PAKOLKE-748884 format. One line per 4 residues: their letters; for each residue x, y, z of N, C-alpha, C. Coordinates in nm, 4 decimals. Layout:
A> X,Y,Z,X,Y,Z,X,Y,Z; ...
// end
This chain:
MRAL> 1.4832,-1.2358,5.4793,1.5667,-1.2519,5.3613,1.5646,-1.3741,5.2849; 1.5475,-1.4806,5.3219,1.4841,-1.6246,5.2505,1.3444,-1.5851,5.1905; 1.2394,-1.5169,5.2434,1.1551,-1.4917,5.1579,1.1229,-1.4189,5.0449; 1.2142,-1.2880,5.0558,1.2456,-1.2098,4.9751,1.2931,-1.2889,4.8402
LFAL> 1.4257,-1.3751,4.8573,1.4756,-1.4401,4.7889,1.3714,-1.5578,4.7061; 1.2937,-1.6368,4.8046,1.2131,-1.7179,4.7531,1.0980,-1.6101,4.6248; 1.0649,-1.5040,4.6846,0.9316,-1.4580,4.6326,1.0375,-1.3991,4.4641; 1.1280,-1.3535,4.4571,1.2362,-1.3264,4.3717,1.1879,-1.4259,4.2388
CVWI> 1.2557,-1.5804,4.3095,1.2798,-1.6600,4.1971,1.1205,-1.7260,4.1696; 1.0249,-1.6939,4.2568,0.8745,-1.7497,4.1976,0.8597,-1.6342,4.0994; 0.9142,-1.4812,4.0929,0.8626,-1.4157,4.0098,0.9183,-1.4199,3.8794; 1.0391,-1.4650,3.8867,1.1032,-1.5020,3.7812,1.0595,-1.6130,3.7168
LTAC> 1.0261,-1.7095,3.7697,0.9983,-1.8545,3.6916,0.8190,-1.8376,3.6578; 0.7744,-1.7296,3.6695,0.6588,-1.7219,3.6529,0.6455,-1.6305,3.4963; 0.7303,-1.5365,3.5032,0.7752,-1.4148,3.4253,0.8242,-1.5344,3.2803; 0.8931,-1.6090,3.3553,1.0002,-1.6978,3.2160,0.8182,-1.8136,3.1578
GDAG> 0.7644,-1.8689,3.2532,0.6455,-1.9518,3.2004,0.5453,-1.8560,3.0930; 0.5178,-1.7327,3.1535,0.4297,-1.6204,3.0982,0.4552,-1.6231,2.8874; 0.6181,-1.5747,2.9145,0.6671,-1.5998,2.7719,0.6690,-1.6937,2.7147; 0.6584,-1.8140,2.7454,0.6687,-1.9542,2.6951,0.5387,-1.9810,2.6835
DIKF> 0.4127,-1.9182,2.7205,0.2744,-1.9813,2.7106,0.2400,-1.9295,2.5967; 0.3092,-1.8422,2.5271,0.2399,-1.8099,2.3620,0.3280,-1.9204,2.2693; 0.2204,-1.9897,2.1869,0.2256,-2.0671,2.0936,0.2125,-2.0146,1.9754; 0.3296,-1.9844,1.8915,0.2599,-1.9232,1.7508,0.2399,-2.0587,1.6795
KGSD> 0.1672,-1.9741,1.5427,0.1301,-2.0822,1.4609,0.2639,-2.0342,1.3384; 0.3462,-1.9508,1.3781,0.4664,-1.9465,1.2436,0.5550,-1.9390,1.3300; 0.6850,-1.9374,1.2887,0.8258,-1.9444,1.3735,0.8563,-1.8256,1.4497; 0.9317,-1.8693,1.5719,0.9099,-1.7699,1.6874,1.0541,-1.7432,1.6550
ITGT> 1.0345,-1.5733,1.6058,1.1759,-1.5132,1.5741,1.2568,-1.4326,1.6849; 1.1202,-1.4456,1.8217,1.1892,-1.3490,1.9132,1.3465,-1.3239,1.9363; 1.4295,-1.1963,1.9457,1.5462,-1.2044,1.9933,1.6453,-1.1475,1.8853; 1.5843,-1.1992,1.7557,1.6706,-1.1805,1.6214,1.7197,-1.0682,1.6077
KLGQ> 1.6410,-0.9432,1.6589,1.6403,-0.8010,1.6020,1.6343,-0.7634,1.4958; 1.5570,-0.8389,1.3993,1.5227,-0.8200,1.2748,1.4398,-0.7005,1.2574; 1.4418,-0.6335,1.1360,1.3719,-0.5250,1.1043,1.3634,-0.4147,1.1866; 1.5118,-0.3702,1.2450,1.5166,-0.2657,1.3773,1.5755,-0.1435,1.2722
NWTL> 1.6434,-0.1733,1.2057,1.6761,-0.0144,1.1191,1.6713,0.0006,1.0003; 1.5943,0.0631,0.9329,1.5457,0.1328,0.7931,1.4723,0.2522,0.8545; 1.4682,0.3332,0.6969,1.4154,0.4853,0.7206,1.3156,0.4573,0.5778; 1.2232,0.4930,0.5243,1.1400,0.4802,0.4545,1.0499,0.5756,0.4051
VSME> 0.9651,0.5575,0.3070,0.8477,0.6898,0.2597,0.7576,0.6188,0.2684; 0.6338,0.6354,0.3367,0.5132,0.6002,0.3267,0.4565,0.6786,0.2105; 0.3176,0.5830,0.1746,0.2533,0.6410,0.0473,0.1742,0.7651,0.0708; 0.1926,0.8168,0.1531,0.1702,0.9198,0.2083,0.2600,1.0429,0.2071
GKTV> 0.3897,0.9971,0.1634,0.5066,1.1106,0.1754,0.5496,1.1182,0.2617; 0.5344,1.0687,0.3688,0.6056,1.0758,0.5118,0.7146,1.0121,0.5409; 0.8058,1.0376,0.6021,0.9789,0.9560,0.6404,0.8810,0.8882,0.7656; 0.9175,0.7406,0.7450,0.8714,0.6628,0.8736,1.0397,0.5381,0.8695
TPAS> 1.0011,0.5076,1.0116,1.0870,0.4372,1.0854,1.0218,0.3050,1.1337; 1.0902,0.2113,1.1894,1.0491,0.1292,1.3073,0.9487,0.2113,1.4356; 1.0265,0.2956,1.4486,0.9653,0.3722,1.5722,0.8118,0.4141,1.5377; 0.7741,0.4638,1.4225,0.6794,0.5470,1.3656,0.5259,0.4547,1.3997
FQGK> 0.5867,0.3066,1.4315,0.4673,0.2127,1.4305,0.4347,0.1576,1.5838; 0.5335,0.1934,1.6717,0.5451,0.1157,1.8075,0.3936,0.1370,1.8742; 0.3765,0.0690,1.9457,0.2402,0.0840,2.0090,0.1273,0.0008,1.9154; 0.1487,-0.0635,1.8222,0.0481,-0.1443,1.7466,0.1519,-0.2610,1.7079
VTLV> 0.0756,-0.3858,1.6984,0.1408,-0.4973,1.6572,0.1624,-0.4455,1.4804; 0.3017,-0.4703,1.4584,0.2947,-0.4515,1.3099,0.3155,-0.5763,1.2087; 0.2571,-0.6006,1.1175,0.2463,-0.6643,1.0218,0.3582,-0.6404,0.8750; 0.4667,-0.6765,0.8516,0.5832,-0.6498,0.7551,0.5623,-0.7603,0.6564
FFGF> 0.5832,-0.7061,0.5068,0.5951,-0.8130,0.4092,0.6420,-0.7415,0.2918; 0.7479,-0.7666,0.2200,0.7946,-0.7267,0.0901,0.7053,-0.7327,-0.0314; 0.6599,-0.6706,-0.1237,0.6102,-0.6897,-0.3116,0.6363,-0.5863,-0.3535; 0.5509,-0.5724,-0.4639,0.5500,-0.4618,-0.5472,0.4083,-0.4500,-0.6520
TQCP> 0.3815,-0.3501,-0.6774,0.2506,-0.3569,-0.7402,0.2100,-0.4200,-0.8640; 0.3344,-0.4586,-0.9404,0.3104,-0.5134,-1.0628,0.3112,-0.6711,-1.0532; 0.2966,-0.7117,-0.9189,0.3379,-0.8680,-0.8978,0.2207,-0.9439,-0.9180; 0.2335,-1.0536,-1.0324,0.1033,-1.0746,-1.1087,-0.0010,-1.1894,-0.9980
DVCP> 0.0551,-1.2167,-0.8931,0.0233,-1.3326,-0.8154,0.0311,-1.3065,-0.6493; 0.1272,-1.3648,-0.6160,0.1794,-1.3455,-0.4850,0.0829,-1.2336,-0.3801; 0.1413,-1.0999,-0.4394,0.1473,-0.9748,-0.3649,-0.0153,-0.9691,-0.3107; -0.1077,-0.9692,-0.4669,-0.2231,-0.9489,-0.4201,-0.3061,-1.0812,-0.3408
TALA> -0.2587,-1.1842,-0.3850,-0.3211,-1.2722,-0.2787,-0.2787,-1.2702,-0.1392; -0.1788,-1.1921,-0.0968,-0.1480,-1.1796,0.0365,-0.1931,-1.0349,0.0744; -0.1969,-0.9481,-0.0070,-0.2950,-0.8719,0.0468,-0.4737,-0.8818,0.0737; -0.5245,-0.9445,-0.0130,-0.6264,-1.0345,0.0077,-0.6579,-1.1430,0.1350
ELAQ> -0.5696,-1.1627,0.1668,-0.5380,-1.2317,0.3011,-0.5188,-1.1714,0.3973; -0.4476,-1.0886,0.3823,-0.4054,-0.9798,0.5137,-0.5747,-0.8877,0.5551; -0.6511,-0.8858,0.4106,-0.7766,-0.7872,0.4570,-0.8508,-0.9061,0.5008; -0.8528,-1.0289,0.4863,-0.9640,-1.0966,0.5516,-0.9167,-1.1528,0.7186
VMKL> -0.7389,-1.1399,0.7539,-0.7037,-1.1063,0.8985,-0.7725,-1.0156,0.9571; -0.7577,-0.8843,0.9134,-0.8251,-0.7783,0.9935,-0.9477,-0.7925,0.9972; -1.0193,-0.8363,0.8822,-1.2156,-0.9013,0.9313,-1.2112,-0.9688,1.0323; -1.1038,-1.0751,1.0646,-1.1294,-1.1836,1.1774,-1.0891,-1.1238,1.2774
LGER> -0.9838,-1.0242,1.2876,-0.9495,-0.9434,1.4487,-1.0749,-0.8532,1.4624; -1.1322,-0.8411,1.3791,-1.2620,-0.6930,1.4505,-1.1959,-0.5694,1.4598; -1.2720,-0.5169,1.6082,-1.2352,-0.4266,1.6592,-1.0529,-0.4277,1.7148; -1.0102,-0.5237,1.7027,-0.8760,-0.5582,1.7579,-0.8056,-0.4986,1.6488
AAQV> -0.8355,-0.5266,1.5232,-0.7696,-0.4937,1.4020,-0.7107,-0.3099,1.4310; -0.7619,-0.2181,1.4962,-0.7095,-0.1409,1.4887,-0.5811,-0.0995,1.5731; -0.5349,-0.1863,1.6082,-0.4434,-0.2054,1.7155,-0.3178,-0.2799,1.6053; -0.3472,-0.3047,1.4770,-0.2452,-0.3593,1.3967,-0.2305,-0.2634,1.2750
QVLM> -0.0809,-0.2765,1.2388,-0.0576,-0.1834,1.1044,0.0125,-0.2827,0.9951; -0.0705,-0.2906,0.8865,0.0030,-0.3861,0.8076,0.0815,-0.2915,0.6898; 0.2062,-0.3420,0.6686,0.2923,-0.2440,0.5812,0.3471,-0.3550,0.4679; 0.3173,-0.2924,0.3283,0.4043,-0.3972,0.2249,0.5428,-0.2555,0.1823
ISVD> 0.6224,-0.3212,0.2265,0.7760,-0.2678,0.1869,0.7654,-0.2975,0.0383; 0.7700,-0.1726,-0.0965,0.7915,-0.2359,-0.2132,0.9485,-0.2715,-0.2482; 0.9192,-0.3363,-0.3027,1.0879,-0.4161,-0.3707,1.1683,-0.3368,-0.5094; 1.0194,-0.2516,-0.5465,1.0274,-0.1705,-0.7303,1.0406,-0.0547,-0.6718
PERD> 1.1205,0.0270,-0.6017,1.0931,0.1678,-0.6248,1.0965,0.2426,-0.7526; 1.1456,0.1772,-0.8385,1.1637,0.2571,-0.9755,0.9900,0.2975,-1.0315; 0.9528,0.2058,-1.0233,0.8108,0.1862,-1.0394,0.6831,0.2301,-0.9451; 0.7206,0.2122,-0.7978,0.6130,0.2080,-0.6889,0.6346,0.3385,-0.6392
TPEV> 0.5969,0.4427,-0.6697,0.5934,0.5865,-0.6207,0.5126,0.5634,-0.5141; 0.5262,0.6620,-0.4152,0.3578,0.6736,-0.3361,0.2283,0.6976,-0.3854; 0.2325,0.7406,-0.4700,0.1220,0.7772,-0.5345,0.0278,0.6215,-0.6084; 0.1439,0.5508,-0.6765,0.1297,0.4261,-0.7095,0.0575,0.3078,-0.6021
LRAY> 0.1704,0.3377,-0.4890,0.1532,0.2636,-0.3700,-0.0330,0.2885,-0.3193; -0.0411,0.3984,-0.3086,-0.1805,0.4299,-0.2230,-0.2894,0.4037,-0.3196; -0.2844,0.4010,-0.4397,-0.4053,0.3251,-0.5114,-0.4105,0.2067,-0.5492; -0.2861,0.1358,-0.5490,-0.2980,-0.0208,-0.5056,-0.3256,-0.0761,-0.3709
ISGF> -0.2903,-0.0493,-0.2709,-0.2841,-0.0945,-0.1446,-0.4201,-0.0428,-0.0662; -0.4751,0.0669,-0.1136,-0.6200,0.1070,-0.0537,-0.7273,0.0338,-0.1193; -0.6836,0.0012,-0.1890,-0.7912,-0.1335,-0.2764,-0.8258,-0.2621,-0.2317; -0.7169,-0.2925,-0.1328,-0.7413,-0.4066,-0.0452,-0.7954,-0.3693,0.0970
DPRF> -0.7437,-0.2583,0.1640,-0.7862,-0.2399,0.2977,-0.7218,-0.0747,0.2987; -0.8068,0.0245,0.3434,-0.7550,0.1559,0.3642,-0.6762,0.1751,0.4469; -0.6612,0.0935,0.5551,-0.5551,0.0958,0.7036,-0.4470,0.0533,0.6667; -0.4267,-0.0082,0.5444,-0.2266,-0.0487,0.5027,-0.1842,0.0587,0.4640
LGLT> -0.0935,0.0437,0.4666,0.0336,0.1251,0.4149,0.1309,0.0755,0.3375; 0.1652,0.1145,0.1863,0.2742,0.1011,0.1665,0.4047,0.1794,0.1466; 0.5220,0.1275,0.1374,0.6358,0.2072,0.2007,0.7418,0.1550,0.0722; 0.7676,0.2717,0.0373,0.8852,0.2737,-0.0245,1.0398,0.3603,-0.0078
GSAE> 1.0762,0.3998,-0.1401,1.2393,0.4820,-0.0836,1.3443,0.4771,-0.2044; 1.4238,0.4954,-0.2225,1.5490,0.5012,-0.2893,1.5880,0.3517,-0.2955; 1.6655,0.3348,-0.3899,1.7079,0.1822,-0.3954,1.7700,0.1603,-0.2761; 1.8445,0.2365,-0.2342,1.9491,0.2129,-0.1164,1.8295,0.1716,0.0360
QIKA> 1.7425,0.2564,0.0580,1.6773,0.2553,0.1480,1.6032,0.1206,0.1822; 1.5646,0.0852,0.0323,1.4834,-0.0765,0.0196,1.5707,-0.1683,0.0359; 1.7046,-0.1599,-0.0050,1.7997,-0.2511,0.0241,1.8372,-0.2653,0.1730; 1.8525,-0.1388,0.2473,1.8848,-0.1254,0.3423,1.7666,-0.2273,0.4522
AAGS> 1.6306,-0.1571,0.3899,1.5183,-0.2372,0.4912,1.5229,-0.4236,0.4736; 1.5335,-0.4335,0.3299,1.5386,-0.5864,0.3168,1.6071,-0.6409,0.3854; 1.7640,-0.5467,0.3967,1.8383,-0.6199,0.4707,1.8146,-0.6704,0.6048; 1.7535,-0.5517,0.6268,1.7287,-0.5400,0.8318,1.6117,-0.6702,0.8313
FKAY> 1.5715,-0.7025,0.7544,1.4872,-0.8452,0.7592,1.5498,-1.0046,0.6890; 1.6503,-0.9392,0.6612,1.6987,-1.0654,0.5652,1.6095,-1.1111,0.4758; 1.5318,-1.0322,0.4301,1.4573,-1.0318,0.3167,1.5598,-1.0488,0.1725; 1.4435,-1.1590,0.0957,1.5488,-1.1679,-0.0375,1.4634,-1.0972,-0.1424
YAKV> 1.5130,-1.0190,-0.2543,1.4490,-0.9877,-0.3507,1.5565,-0.9394,-0.4707; 1.4910,-0.9523,-0.6354,1.6117,-0.9552,-0.7085,1.5219,-0.8687,-0.8622; 1.5726,-0.8331,-0.9031,1.5386,-0.7830,-1.0571,1.5738,-0.8472,-1.1418; 1.4261,-0.9061,-1.2244,1.4487,-1.0276,-1.3224,1.4086,-0.9567,-1.4472
PGPK> 1.5015,-0.9111,-1.5703,1.5182,-0.8867,-1.6949,1.4295,-0.9546,-1.7738; 1.3094,-0.9103,-1.8315,1.2130,-0.9640,-1.9154,1.2592,-0.9064,-2.0605; 1.1580,-0.9556,-2.1724,1.1604,-0.9202,-2.2882,1.1392,-0.7764,-2.3057; 1.1995,-0.7350,-2.4087,1.1908,-0.5857,-2.4715,1.2291,-0.4832,-2.3410
GTYS> 1.3299,-0.5211,-2.2687,1.3467,-0.4153,-2.1735,1.2368,-0.4139,-2.0381; 1.1357,-0.5105,-2.0178,1.0171,-0.5308,-1.9235,1.1370,-0.5921,-1.8217; 1.0626,-0.6077,-1.7130,1.1326,-0.6611,-1.5708,1.0347,-0.6743,-1.4767; 1.0709,-0.7822,-1.4121,0.9525,-0.8551,-1.2784,1.0789,-0.8352,-1.1623
MDHS> 0.9935,-0.8350,-1.0499,1.0722,-0.8956,-0.9387,1.0857,-1.0149,-0.8423; 1.1788,-1.0625,-0.8302,1.1383,-1.2256,-0.7105,1.1859,-1.1428,-0.6061; 1.1052,-1.2102,-0.5180,1.0774,-1.1363,-0.3863,1.0697,-1.2565,-0.2720; 1.1363,-1.2718,-0.1474,1.0667,-1.3263,-0.0788,0.9219,-1.3205,-0.0160
SSFY> 0.8568,-1.4155,0.0437,0.6992,-1.3629,0.0617,0.6470,-1.3754,0.1996; 0.7345,-1.3888,0.2919,0.7324,-1.3916,0.4348,0.6840,-1.2694,0.5001; 0.5924,-1.2887,0.5783,0.4870,-1.1917,0.6571,0.5698,-1.1732,0.8324; 0.5950,-1.0810,0.8727,0.7171,-1.0446,0.9640,0.5785,-1.0047,1.0921
LLDK> 0.5978,-1.0373,1.2105,0.5165,-0.9597,1.2939,0.6097,-0.9462,1.4138; 0.5693,-0.7782,1.4343,0.6593,-0.7227,1.5253,0.5795,-0.6922,1.6421; 0.6322,-0.7066,1.7346,0.5324,-0.6423,1.8871,0.4868,-0.5044,1.8877; 0.4185,-0.4681,1.9893,0.3914,-0.3248,2.0059,0.5210,-0.2580,2.0530
KGDA> 0.6265,-0.3084,2.1097,0.7266,-0.2270,2.1084,0.8293,-0.2021,1.9834; 0.8238,-0.2926,1.8968,0.8878,-0.2811,1.7508,0.9870,-0.4226,1.7450; 0.9403,-0.5008,1.8127,1.0562,-0.6393,1.8445,1.0094,-0.7513,1.7407; 1.1019,-0.7720,1.6641,1.0425,-0.9102,1.5577,0.9949,-1.0489,1.6469
RVML> 0.9001,-1.0712,1.5990,0.8344,-1.1933,1.7275,0.8058,-1.3223,1.6519; 0.7415,-1.3045,1.5290,0.7020,-1.4100,1.4198,0.7597,-1.3684,1.2784; 0.7880,-1.5172,1.2022,0.7705,-1.5147,1.0972,0.6806,-1.6178,1.0332; 0.6146,-1.5782,0.9536,0.4918,-1.6839,0.9098,0.5094,-1.7053,0.7292
NSTM> 0.4707,-1.8125,0.6745,0.4559,-1.8170,0.5477,0.3383,-1.7589,0.4996; 0.3343,-1.6878,0.3761,0.2140,-1.6567,0.3533,0.1472,-1.7397,0.2776; 0.0800,-1.8620,0.3059,0.0547,-1.9307,0.2644,0.0024,-2.0129,0.3665; 0.0000,-1.9629,0.4806,-0.0571,-2.0286,0.5861,-0.2053,-2.0057,0.6690
GAPA> -0.2414,-1.9376,0.5492,-0.3699,-1.8666,0.6052,-0.4257,-1.7709,0.6790; -0.5395,-1.7411,0.6638,-0.5881,-1.5720,0.7027,-0.6174,-1.6494,0.9105; -0.6481,-1.7697,0.9213,-0.6685,-1.7544,1.0797,-0.5652,-1.7813,1.1637; -0.4263,-1.8731,1.0813,-0.3374,-1.8935,1.1516,-0.2229,-1.7345,1.1627
VAHD> -0.2166,-1.6342,1.0521,-0.2148,-1.5071,1.0824,-0.2609,-1.4371,1.1985; -0.4043,-1.4461,1.2175,-0.4806,-1.3861,1.3270,-0.4556,-1.4360,1.4284; -0.4432,-1.5620,1.4623,-0.3907,-1.6353,1.6062,-0.2899,-1.5528,1.6243; -0.1708,-1.5628,1.5629,-0.0431,-1.4962,1.5980,-0.0687,-1.3692,1.6339
IEAL> -0.1219,-1.2566,1.5681,-0.1570,-1.1144,1.6161,-0.2220,-1.1372,1.7336; -0.3003,-1.1822,1.7364,-0.3756,-1.2192,1.8662,-0.3226,-1.2323,1.9787; -0.1944,-1.3405,1.9468,-0.1527,-1.3634,2.1006,-0.0268,-1.2386,2.1098; 0.0183,-1.1603,2.0195,0.0871,-1.0496,2.0112,-0.0094,-0.8960,2.1091
LR> -0.1179,-0.9327,2.0682,-0.2175,-0.8246,2.1358,-0.2460,-0.8210,2.2879; -0.2170,-0.9696,2.3261,-0.2289,-0.9868,2.4599,-0.1679,-0.9328,2.5705
// end
């Protein structure tokens, strides 16, 4: 009985030690349950949920196609991340959730996103669906009126990494650079 109890204690300590060995460059958000409840439409017109991407490490960020600087910079950086990952990039799904469903139709998203990397997916939906998705990640966005009826969108620029089970694990600042993002993805691919 003592041997069994000792073996169980060693197993528990080893399992805890393994989880603690992961050193992320971004903020560890394990256990927060972020990004769990949403339903959106892919740029292919298919309904998707977080479960649609289980089995892959998923990187999620919020943006819009008419963003003048943050979004194209982020997408270019993520294309570099995929190059750094090499063959392992096949185990990763990058998702840009549009905060501008009024203009970002599936067709517009497809034309925009595929210019950066054909493996990336753009997601959209109704205003209510976008609000629910952003809320599930605690992500900020707001419509900002401009001159003559135009508008832009303010939005948070963080990257959220979900592990292969779909659990939120890391939040990265979008300015950390491709090597830091690739590092944290590699940690989740182990």
